[in-house]
C-alpha positions as CSV (number, residue, x, y, z in Angstrom):
1,M,0.0,0.0,0.0
2,F,0.9,3.6,-0.4
3,G,1.8,4.2,3.2
4,K,4.0,1.2,3.8
5,I,7.2,3.2,4.0
6,F,8.8,1.9,7.1
7,G,7.6,-1.7,7.1
8,V,8.9,-4.9,5.5
9,N,9.3,-4.5,1.7
10,K,7.2,-6.8,-0.5
11,V,10.0,-9.1,-1.6
12,K,11.0,-9.7,2.0
13,E,7.4,-10.2,3.0
14,Y,6.9,-12.9,0.3
15,E,10.1,-14.6,1.5
16,L,8.8,-14.6,5.1
17,I,5.4,-16.0,4.1
18,S,7.1,-18.7,2.0
19,K,9.2,-19.8,5.0
20,L,6.1,-19.9,7.2
21,F,4.1,-22.1,4.8
22,G,6.8,-24.0,3.1
23,D,7.3,-24.6,-0.6
24,T,3.9,-24.7,-2.2
25,D,2.6,-23.5,-5.6
26,K,-0.7,-22.4,-3.9
27,L,0.8,-19.3,-2.2
28,F,-0.3,-15.9,-3.5
29,Q,-2.8,-17.5,-6.0
30,S,-5.8,-16.0,-4.3
31,D,-6.5,-13.0,-2.1
32,A,-7.8,-15.1,0.7
33,Q,-6.5,-18.5,2.0
34,I,-8.9,-21.3,0.9
35,I,-9.3,-24.1,3.4
36,E,-11.6,-27.2,3.5
37,I,-14.1,-27.6,6.3
38,N,-16.4,-30.7,6.3
39,G,-16.1,-31.0,2.6
40,Q,-16.8,-27.3,1.9
41,K,-14.3,-24.7,0.8
42,W,-14.0,-21.6,2.9
43,G,-11.9,-18.5,2.6
44,I,-10.2,-16.8,5.5
45,T,-8.4,-13.5,5.5
46,C,-6.6,-11.3,8.1
47,D,-5.5,-7.7,7.5
48,S,-4.0,-5.2,9.8
49,F,-4.2,-1.4,9.3
50,S,-2.7,1.7,10.8
51,L,-3.2,5.4,9.9
52,E,0.5,5.8,9.3
53,E,1.1,2.7,7.2
54,D,-2.1,2.8,5.1
55,L,-2.6,6.5,5.1
56,F,-6.3,6.3,6.1
57,T,-7.3,9.7,7.4
58,P,-9.0,9.8,10.8
59,D,-11.1,13.0,10.2
60,N,-14.3,11.0,9.4
61,P,-14.4,8.1,11.9
62,Y,-17.6,6.6,10.5
63,R,-16.1,6.5,7.0
64,L,-12.9,5.0,8.5
65,G,-14.9,2.2,10.1
66,C,-16.7,1.5,6.8
67,N,-13.4,1.4,4.9
68,L,-11.7,-0.9,7.4
69,V,-14.4,-3.5,7.0
70,T,-14.5,-3.1,3.2
71,A,-10.7,-3.4,3.0
72,T,-10.8,-6.6,5.1
73,I,-13.6,-8.5,3.3
74,S,-12.5,-7.4,-0.2
75,D,-10.1,-10.4,-0.1
76,L,-13.1,-12.7,0.3
77,F,-15.0,-11.2,-2.6
78,A,-11.9,-11.5,-4.8
79,S,-11.6,-15.2,-3.9
80,G,-15.3,-16.0,-4.7
81,C,-16.3,-16.2,-1.0
82,K,-19.4,-14.7,0.7
83,P,-18.4,-13.0,4.0
84,T,-20.1,-14.8,6.9
85,F,-18.2,-14.4,10.1
86,Y,-16.0,-11.5,11.3
87,Q,-13.7,-10.7,14.2
88,H,-11.6,-7.7,14.8
89,S,-9.1,-6.1,17.2
90,I,-9.3,-2.3,17.7
91,V,-6.4,-0.5,19.4
92,L,-7.5,3.0,20.4
93,P,-5.2,5.9,21.2
94,K,-5.2,6.7,25.0
95,N,-6.6,10.2,24.4
96,C,-9.3,9.0,22.0
97,D,-12.5,11.0,21.9
98,E,-15.6,9.0,22.9
99,K,-17.8,10.3,20.0
100,W,-15.0,9.5,17.5
101,T,-14.9,5.9,18.9
102,F,-18.7,5.5,18.7
103,D,-18.8,6.8,15.1
104,L,-16.0,4.4,14.1
105,V,-18.0,1.5,15.6
106,E,-21.1,2.6,13.8
107,G,-19.3,2.5,10.5
108,I,-18.0,-1.0,11.2
109,K,-21.4,-2.2,12.3
110,D,-23.3,-0.7,9.3
111,T,-20.8,-2.1,6.7
112,L,-20.9,-5.6,8.2
113,K,-24.7,-5.5,8.1
114,K,-24.6,-4.3,4.5
115,A,-22.3,-7.2,3.6
116,G,-24.4,-9.8,5.5
117,C,-21.5,-10.6,7.8
118,V,-21.8,-11.3,11.5
119,L,-19.4,-10.0,14.1
120,I,-18.6,-12.9,16.4
121,G,-16.0,-11.4,18.7
122,G,-12.7,-9.6,19.0
123,D,-10.6,-7.5,21.3
124,M,-10.1,-3.9,22.2
125,G,-7.0,-2.2,23.6
126,Q,-5.1,1.0,24.0
127,S,-1.8,2.3,22.7
128,E,-0.1,5.5,21.6
129,K,-1.6,5.2,18.1
130,F,-4.7,3.7,16.4
131,S,-4.5,0.3,14.7
132,Y,-7.0,-2.2,13.5
133,T,-7.0,-5.9,12.6
134,G,-9.9,-7.6,10.8
135,I,-10.4,-11.3,10.3
136,A,-13.2,-12.5,7.9
137,L,-14.4,-16.0,7.0
138,G,-16.8,-17.0,4.3
139,Q,-17.8,-20.0,2.2
140,Q,-16.4,-20.1,-1.4
141,V,-19.4,-20.0,-3.8
142,Q,-17.4,-19.4,-6.9
143,N,-14.1,-21.2,-7.7
144,I,-12.0,-18.2,-8.7
145,S,-8.4,-17.3,-8.0
146,R,-5.7,-15.1,-9.5
147,I,-4.9,-17.8,-12.1
148,F,-6.3,-17.3,-15.6
149,P,-8.0,-20.3,-17.3
150,Q,-6.5,-21.2,-20.6
151,M,-8.7,-19.1,-22.8
152,H,-9.2,-15.6,-24.3
153,Q,-11.0,-13.4,-21.7
154,K,-12.1,-9.8,-21.2
155,L,-10.6,-7.8,-18.4
156,Y,-12.9,-5.8,-16.1
157,I,-12.6,-3.4,-13.2
158,S,-15.4,-3.0,-10.8
159,G,-15.3,0.8,-10.5
160,K,-13.5,4.0,-11.3
161,L,-9.9,4.4,-10.1
162,G,-7.6,7.1,-8.8
163,D,-9.5,8.8,-6.0
164,A,-7.5,7.2,-3.1
165,N,-4.1,8.0,-4.7
166,E,-5.3,11.5,-5.5
167,A,-6.4,12.0,-1.9
168,V,-2.9,11.1,-0.7
169,L,-1.2,13.4,-3.2
170,T,-3.4,16.4,-2.3
171,S,-3.7,15.7,1.5
172,Q,-7.4,15.2,1.3
173,S,-9.6,12.9,3.3
174,T,-9.6,9.2,2.3
175,P,-12.6,8.6,0.1
176,E,-15.2,5.9,1.0
177,F,-14.4,2.6,-0.6
178,E,-17.2,0.9,-2.5
179,L,-18.4,-2.4,-1.1
180,R,-18.1,-4.8,-4.1
181,D,-19.7,-8.2,-4.3
182,I,-18.3,-11.2,-6.1
183,P,-18.4,-10.6,-9.9
184,E,-21.0,-13.1,-11.1
185,N,-19.2,-14.5,-14.1
186,A,-15.6,-14.0,-13.0
187,L,-13.0,-16.5,-14.2
188,S,-10.2,-14.9,-12.1
189,C,-9.9,-12.0,-9.7
190,I,-7.7,-9.9,-7.6
191,D,-8.4,-6.8,-5.6
192,T,-6.5,-3.5,-5.9
193,S,-5.5,-3.2,-2.3
194,G,-2.0,-2.1,-3.3
195,G,-3.0,0.0,-6.3
196,F,-4.1,-0.9,-9.8
197,I,-0.7,-1.4,-11.4
198,D,0.5,-3.5,-8.5
199,A,-2.5,-5.8,-8.9
200,L,-2.0,-5.9,-12.7
201,W,1.7,-6.8,-12.2
202,Q,0.8,-9.6,-9.7
203,L,-1.5,-11.1,-12.3
204,H,1.2,-10.8,-14.9
205,E,3.8,-12.6,-12.7
206,L,1.3,-15.4,-11.9
207,N,0.3,-15.8,-15.5
208,P,3.5,-15.3,-17.5
209,D,2.2,-17.1,-20.6
210,F,-0.7,-14.6,-21.1
211,K,-0.7,-11.2,-22.7
212,I,-2.6,-8.6,-20.6
213,D,-3.7,-5.8,-22.9
214,V,-5.2,-2.9,-20.9
215,K,-6.8,0.3,-22.3
216,N,-9.7,2.7,-21.5
217,V,-9.2,2.5,-17.7
218,P,-11.7,4.7,-15.9
219,V,-9.3,7.2,-14.3
220,N,-8.8,11.0,-14.6
221,D,-5.0,10.8,-14.8
222,I,-3.1,7.7,-15.8
223,A,-0.4,8.5,-13.2
224,L,-2.8,7.8,-10.4
225,L,-2.9,4.1,-11.5
226,F,0.7,3.7,-10.4
227,G,0.3,4.8,-6.8
228,G,0.0,2.2,-4.1
229,A,-3.0,3.6,-2.2
230,G,-5.5,0.8,-2.1
231,E,-8.9,1.4,-3.6
232,Y,-10.2,-2.1,-3.2
233,E,-11.9,-2.4,-6.6
234,L,-12.0,-5.9,-8.1
235,L,-9.9,-6.5,-11.2
236,F,-11.3,-9.6,-12.9
237,T,-11.6,-11.5,-16.1
238,S,-14.7,-13.0,-17.7
239,D,-15.8,-14.5,-21.0
240,E,-19.2,-12.9,-20.7
241,V,-20.3,-9.2,-20.8
242,D,-20.6,-7.6,-17.4
243,E,-22.7,-4.5,-17.5
244,N,-21.9,-3.7,-13.9
245,A,-18.2,-3.2,-14.5
246,F,-15.9,-1.4,-16.9
247,C,-14.3,-3.5,-19.6
248,I,-10.7,-2.4,-19.8
249,G,-9.0,-4.9,-22.1
250,D,-8.2,-8.4,-23.1
251,V,-6.3,-11.4,-21.7
252,V,-4.8,-13.5,-24.4
253,P,-3.3,-17.0,-23.9
254,N,0.0,-18.1,-25.5
255,E,1.3,-14.6,-25.7
256,K,3.4,-12.6,-23.3
257,G,3.6,-9.2,-21.7
258,V,1.5,-6.6,-19.9
259,F,0.5,-3.5,-21.9
260,L,-1.2,-0.2,-20.8
261,N,-2.6,2.0,-23.6
262,G,-0.3,0.2,-26.1
263,I,2.9,0.6,-24.0
264,E,4.5,-2.5,-22.5
265,L,5.2,-2.3,-18.8
266,T,8.5,-3.9,-18.1
267,Q,8.8,-3.7,-14.3
268,A,6.8,-3.6,-11.2
269,P,5.7,-0.2,-9.8
270,P,7.8,1.2,-7.0
271,D,7.0,-0.2,-3.5
272,A,6.6,2.4,-0.9
273,R,8.1,0.1,1.7
274,D,11.5,0.5,0.0
275,Y,11.6,4.2,0.7
276,D,12.5,6.4,3.7
277,N,10.0,9.1,2.9
278,L,6.9,9.7,0.8
279,S,8.3,12.4,-1.5
280,D,11.1,10.1,-2.9
281,Y,8.5,7.4,-3.5
282,I,6.2,9.8,-5.4
283,G,9.2,11.2,-7.3
284,D,10.0,7.7,-8.6
285,I,6.4,7.1,-9.6
286,K,6.4,10.3,-11.6
287,R,9.7,9.3,-13.3
288,M,8.3,5.9,-14.2
289,V,5.1,7.3,-15.7
290,Y,7.2,9.8,-17.7
291,D,9.5,7.1,-19.0
292,Y,6.5,5.1,-20.2
293,F,4.3,7.8,-21.5
294,G,6.3,11.0,-21.8
């Protein structure tokens, strides 16, 4: 994500996860971990958030609560799972205002209700700074992952992009994330929790024998696609027309490369966790965009 400047960089993170789980070709192939319970497949996801790392603004606590739930359960939707059970841990600042806390909780509660997901427990604590961890569990109702089936497919995005990255760049409030459901006819899916180009590059690395040809992305400025602020839209493929999403290109088997508006992308976008400050990170994004598009 955009704000992960002082954490473990992505390469190191992947190495640590691989050590924890051992060598398996199933790692990173879906947004949620898929497990089998009594013959049924269920997805489980766990995400931690902080205002510093994820750059969620605290000025609207109700919206923050909504966004924290949406960001957590987005992994389930991207894995074909219906959110059913939810747990969380809220760590509040010691000087936290009571109304701010109540508004935060209302946002969490309302979004869980909208998603049809039940809060079954959790924990609450205090520290110097706010942090939040969400855990969600849901049965898999569509067998989708980040892996493309061996066929020509259309590429879709569930909504417009760029507002979260624009908010960071202009020091504005974090926008409300849309609560997206599982795309009905999706063949593969990933969410844009780390930004659009980051999600696109992950699909490319997992599916090296496919050409991903992207164009007509619904964004005001193409540079905003390269930032790492999560917008939690669903990037998915389908062989059917989806009138509830934007068709932004094609996925073609037995070809290679990832292209944006006719330009081949040759490297992953900068990872904010590799930088000591935000300005250097933004500078490298601007240079990358200029190198590609002038």
